C-alpha positions, 0 to 999 in steps of 0.5 A: 014162788013160795019161800020154801021153793026159793030156799030150795032154788038157792041151794040147787043153783049154788051147788050147780055153780060150785060143781062147775068150778064157778066158786070154791071153798066158802067163797061167794054168796047169794041173796034173794028177795022174799015178801018180808025181807031177804034170804042169804047164804050164811057166812063161812059155808060152802055153796055145795053144802047149803041147808035150805032150813039154815039159810040166813033170813033178814027182815025188811030193815036188814036185821038177822031174824032166822037161820045161820049168821048171814054172809059178812058181805050182806051189806054189799047185797043190801046196797044193790037192792037199794039202788036197783029197785027191780032187783030180785036176787044178787049173786057174788062170786070169786070166779077165777077168770073174772078175778084174773081180769080184775087184776089186770092193769090195762083194762077200761075201768068204765067197761072192763070187758069188750063185747065179744058175744051177743049174749054177753051184751044181752045178759051183762051189758056194761061192766064197770070196775069198782076200786079195791077195798079190803074184805068186809070194808063197808065203804065198798057199799058206797063205791058199788052204789055209785056204779050199780045205778048204771049197770046191773053188774060190776067187777070188784078189783082183785075180788070178783063180780057182783050181778043183780037180776030180776030173778035168781035165775037171771042173776046166775045166768048173767054171772055165768056169761060174765065168767065165760066172757072173761075166760074168752078175753084171757084166751084171746090176749095177744091175738087180733080180735073182732068184737061186736061193732058199736052199732051191733052193741047199740042194737042189742041193748035197744032190743034187750035192755038190762 
């Protein structure tokens, strides 16, 4: 895919997520690997108003070389690429239900959400919780690195999800599945639930490795 097409895809999928309420205001950010570096959504820009020509471009050393200034969480994206060698894109949102789950006290920090559906297991898999860091704190990168090696998705406490994909479409589909599962999890609070069994989860992970 040409860089021009990648720029258009970022704008298209960002707008789609904004219009469906998965992000709001100027929150959330996207990056995609290109032949000579990365494209990223600019800082302080709403995902429904992106201009393909003004997307931030970083070179292979992480230096800003073109477009508007990159998201202030560019370091978070870079650390994901460092750990996940096959990563083609990273999506980070402040999606409502995922953030709500990240604020709960009684959750399993090693794997936050139960396996409620097959598609959650297939597209997200394991979801560890990253401890809280203030926005822009570069120490967050090291915390994410420590968990991203075992999972292509993490949930930042009191902040939101970060998902890596082989392509931008893969990352978007996974983060959408994560948000929907978080919504289901909250809807089912107080109800007796029947998640997938460990054997069912194991079979899915063997057939659809993330």
